[in-house]
N, C-alpha and C positions, 0 to 999 in steps of 0.2 A: 396505511397506518399513520395517524397524525404525529407530526413532529419528527418523523424519520426521513432523513434526506434520501433522494433518489441516487445521488452519486457524489463522490468526493474527488475533486481534481487537485492534484498536488503539483506545484510549480517547481522547476529545477532549483531555484534559489533556496527553497525550504530544505530540500534534500541535502544540498551542499552545506547549509548552516547546521543541520543536525549532525552530519558526519564530523564537521569541524568542532562542534561542541563536544562530541564524544571523544575525539582524539585529544582534545585539550584537557579533559577532566577525568575520563574513565578508561582510557586505552590500556590494555594489558591488565585489566582488573575485572572482577565480576560485577562491578557496579553498573548502574544504568544512569542516564541523564534524562532530565525532563525539562520541557519548555512550553511556551505558549504559541498557539497558531493564530495568525491574523489573516483576514480576508473578507470575503463577502458571500452571502447566501442569496440565490435568486432562482425562483421557480424550482425549488427542490435540489438545486445543484450548489454544493459548497466548493468555492474556489479558494484554495489555500495559497496565498501569494507571498506571505512573509512569516517570520517567526522570531522569537528571541528566547535565550536561555534563562532559566530561573534556578537560583540556588536550591538544592534539594539534598536531603540526607534521609536514609532509612536504616533501621536496625537489621543487621544480617540475621540475627537469631529470632527476632520477633517482627514479622512483616507488618503487624498492625501499628507499630511505632514508626512514625515518619514525620519529617518536617519539610514544608514548602514555604518559602519566604513570600507570602502574598503581598506584603508591604512593598517589597522590591518589584513584584509583578505590577502593582498599580502605578508605581512611579515610572517604570519603563513604558507601560502602555500609554501614559499621558505624553511621554516624549515622542513615541511613534505616531501618536494621533496628530501631533503638530506637523509632522512630515507628510502624512497621508491621512486625511480625515475620512476617507472612504473605507479604510481598513478597520475592522472591528475584531474583537476577540471571538473566535468561532470554535475554540477547543484547545487541546493540548497534545503534545507528542511525548513518546517514551521510546527509549532504545531497547526496551523489553529484555530479550527478543520475543517475549510472550506476555499474555495477560498475567497479572499478579494479584495476590489476595487483596492488597490495599487499593487497587485501581478504582474500584467502585467508590470508595471514600473520597479519593482525589477527584473523581469525576463529579461527585456531588459538590465539592468545593468549587470546581470550575463553573458549576451551574449558577454560582453567585455573580459571575461576570458575563454570562450569555445564556440564553435559553437553548436547550437541546445541543449542548456541546458535542463535538466529535473527538474521539481519541484515535490518533494515528500512531501505530507502532512501527518504527523503522528498524530494519535489520541492517546495521552498519557493516556487518560481515556476512552477507548472504551466502548460503551454501547451495542454493538451487537457482536455476534460471527462471527469471520472471521479475515482476515488480517487487522491489525490496521493502514494501510497506503494506500494511493492512489497516483499514479504517473500521472503527466501531462506533456505535451509539448505544445509549442505554434506554431500555424500555421497562415498563412495569409489567411483571408477569403475575397473573392472577389464576389460581387453581380453580377449575370449573366446579369442583365440589365444595368450594368455599371453606375447606378445612384449615387453610393457612392464610395469613395476611399476604397482600401483594408484596413482591420484592423486585428489586431492579436486577436486570441481567444485561449483559452485552450481546449485541447482535452485529454481524458484519455488514458493511455497506460497500457497494461496488466502487472500485477506484480506477483511476487512470492518471497519466501524467499529461499535463497541459502546459503550454508555453506561449508567450507572446512572441512576435517577430524579433524584438530586441533580445529576449531571453534565448531564443534559438541561436542567434548569431553569437552571443556571449558564450554559450555552452560549446558551440563548434570550435571557437578559438581556444577555449580552455582545454578541451580534449586534444586538440592539435598540439598543444604545448606540453601535455603531460606525458612524460616518458620515464620509465623505470630503467635506470642504467644497469641494474643488477640482473635484468632478464634479457636474454638474447632474443633476436628477432625470430629465430627458429622456435625457441621454447614458447614464446608468446603466441606464435601462429598455431602451434600444436595445441596449446591450452585453449585458444579461442575456438578451434575446430572441435575439440572435445566437449566444450560447453554447448556448442551449437548442436552436436549430435545428441547430447543428453536432452536438450530441449525438444529436438525432433522425436526422440524416443517417447517422451511424455505425450506429445501431440498424437502420435500414432496409437498409443495405448488408449487415448480418449476416443479416437476414431473406431478402434476395434471394439471398445465397450459399447459405443453407440450402435454400430452395425449389429452386434450381438443382440442388443435390446430390440432392434427392429425385427430381426429374424425370429426372435422368440415371441413377438407380438406385444412386448411391453411398451413399445413406442410406435407411433404411426410413421409411415414413410413420409419424409419431407423432401419434396422435389428440389427445392432450392439447395438443401444440404447435399443431396445426391449429385446435383450439377457441379457444386464446388469440389466434391470428392473426385468426380470424373476429370475435372480440369487438373487437379493435383496429380491424379494417376497418369494422365497423358504427359504432364510436365516431368514427372519422375522417369517415365519411359524414354522421353527424348533426351534427358540429361544422362541416362545410363546407356543410351544407344540400343535399347531393347525394343522389340516390336510392340505396338500398342493397338493391335486390331481388336482385342477383346475389350469390353466395356461393362459398366454396371447395367444390368437389365432388371427392371422392376415394373410391376404393374401399378398404374395410377390408382 
């Protein structure tokens, strides 16, 4: 699909900047914050390496009424350009935590600063295990029967976290120094294990759904996936001290 990126890679500095922006402006409120994403696009991959906040207000009762200071946006981008000429405007971020009615209008505004912008919605207070952000891009949807004019819709784009060696070292030092004195070591350990078990439960549900689809003939047998599942099964057996003589048996 032309113009749709293959993947969006978000760097740690951007996530930290978004959380800082939210904590300064909208913490303990129902408001969201919005900013501009900077980076590069190469061979279908969008690398989001930097960002900056933008003054933004919207009407609580009428979501179609909103204000984004694009004059401030342009001034800030010129300043960032002097620091790193390789970074361009590649989209915008919102703390959502979901898509909203006015987002398509704002996305069209961002199209004035870059072609095919991406929208990254960051969950500053995630309630599930996994990446705390989702990337979107807008495409034109045309009805096959031609009864309606084309309209833009958001579609999701695969995402991952990427980092340079310098960023990796910085994040390690930051996490090493972050401690919450109000939470005991035991409580934090239990919380971490609980989150890990929730994540494991979700992965096991995915495996169960896949195997069910294979048994029902809705999906073909994939030997690579079956090999990975066998390795996981043996690993669980060893960790639990249970016998692991049985294995997955399937015909090629």
